[in-house]
Each structure stands twice: as structure tokens, then as C-alpha cells.
N, C-alpha and C positions, 0 to 999 in steps of 0.2 A: 517657281512658287509651288508649294505643296498643295495637293488637292484636299478637299475637305469632305467629311462625312457629317451630316447634320441629322439628328433625330428630332422629328416634330411630333409632339404629343398633343392631340387635338387637331385633326386634319380638316375638320369641317369648320364650323363656327364663323364668327365675324372676323376673326384674325387669321386662323389657319388657312381657310380656303382662299383668302386674298393674298396671303404671304407666299404660299407655295409656288405660284407661277413666277414670282420674282426670284425665289431661290433657284428655280430650274434654269433661269437665264443667267445666273452668276457663273462666270467662267471657272472659278476655283472650286465650285461645288460639284463633286463627282458622284456623290451618293447621298440619297435621302431615304430615311426610314420613317414611314408614316405609321402612327399608332392611334387608333380610334375604334371603339367597338360599335359605333352607331351607324344607322342608315339615314339617307336623306329622305325627308318628309316634306309635304307641301309647304308647311310654314317656314321652311328653310329658304324658299325661293326669294323672299324679299330681302334677306340680309346676307346670304352666303353666295359665293362665287360659283354658282351652278346654274344649269337650266333644267327644264322639266324632264329631259331624257334621263337625268340622274335620279329621279324619284324612285325610292325603293331599293336603290343600290347602296352597298356599304360605302361610307364616305372615303375610306382609304383606297378602295378599288376605283371609284370614280375619279378621285384626284390623281392617282397613279397613272391612269389612262391619259388624262389631260397633260400631265407632266411629260410623259413620253412623247406626246405630239410636239410639245414645245422644244424638247431636247432629247432626241432619240438615243444619244449616247449616255444619258443619265442613268445611273443604276438606282432603281427605285424598289424598295421593299415595302409592301403593304401588310401591316399586322392588324387584323381586325380583333383587337383585344384591348382590355383596360391596361393602362401603363403598369398598374400594380401587379398584373399577371404575366408580364413579359419577363423572361429570364434575362438577367443582367448581361449575359454574353451577347445578346442581340442588341444591346443598348450602348456598347462601347463606341464612342464617337468623338468628334472634335468639339461639338457644341450641341446642347439640348435647347430646344425652343418649346415652351409649353404655352398653349392657349386653351387651358382646361377650365371646366366649369365647376370643379369640385375642389374644395380645400384639401381633402384627403388625397386626391390625385396629385395636387401640387406638392404636398408634403412628401409624397412618394418620389416624385421627380427630384426634389431637393435631396432626399436621402441617397438616391441612386447617384446623382451628380457628385455629392460629397464623397461617397465611397469610391467612385471611379475617378475622382479628381478632375471632373469635366465642368467647364463653365456652362452656365445656363441663363437663358433669358425667359422670364415669365411675363406674360402679357394677357390682358383681358379688356373687354368692353362692357360697360353698363349703359346700354343704349337709352334706357329710360331717363338717364341723367346726363346724356352726352359726355360720358366720362370714359377715358382710356387710361389704362395702367400698364406701365412697363417697368420691370425691375430686372437688373442684371446681377448675377452672383458669380464669384470666382471662388470655388471651394479651397479653403486653406485652414490650417489649425487655428490661426488667429483671426479668421474672418467670420463675420455673421453668417448664419445659415437661414 
């Protein structure tokens, strides 16, 4: 079976920080690229998969460090940038996963995925309403975007 490269936009959050350890344990995932401009703050402790040692650290750096502990052979790239600012060449992959909190950022992922013809999964949580959202897209000329 072929190994996979997954780009995860939104490496912190209620979804990204919990999803990443699972991806690191998947035998076919050989490479993860994490994209997130933010740092961990105290309010992240109650909902995100971190501990107090990560406070003040960039989310992608903290998560990359944890992923390498889980799977030392995993190739992890940590990009502390907004997805909108990352050159497309860094984003060529087998699958995008976005757990972003901005409609503009999700639209950018959609545009990138469509242009690169890469499937993507968009997910989010609205904790105040106990609501989770997951949408999957396969870019094609006749498919919704």
C-alpha cells in the first residue's frame, strides 16, 4: 500500500489537537504537514489535547513534538502560518483536513484543494451547542465546491 501525506490546517483546536495523535498512529500515514499560526494559551487547556507545558508555544511546534514521540519515523513539517499564506508547493498532498475557525480560511483550503485536485475533509465543533460538523469534498469539474 502506498504511504500518505496529509496536510492538517488548524493543528490546535477542538478537532486538530485530538485528531493528530490518531493520524500519527496510522500505518499508511508517512508525512504530516501542520499549518497553524497560533500559540497555545491558558484557555486552550480545557478543550484541546495539550498540557500546561505547551502554553506559549506555537501550536504546530507543540503538536509536531508530540507526534514525533508517538511515531519517530513520521515526517512532520510544522508551518506556523495562516493557510492563506503558505505557497501551494508546500501543500501538495494526498488529503487535506481542515479544522479552521474562519470561513475565509476554509474557502482558501477549498480553492487550494480544487486547484491541486486533492480531496479534503472540513470539520468543526460548536461546543456551545454540542454540535459537530464534518464535510468531505472530492474536487472535480462536476462536483460541488
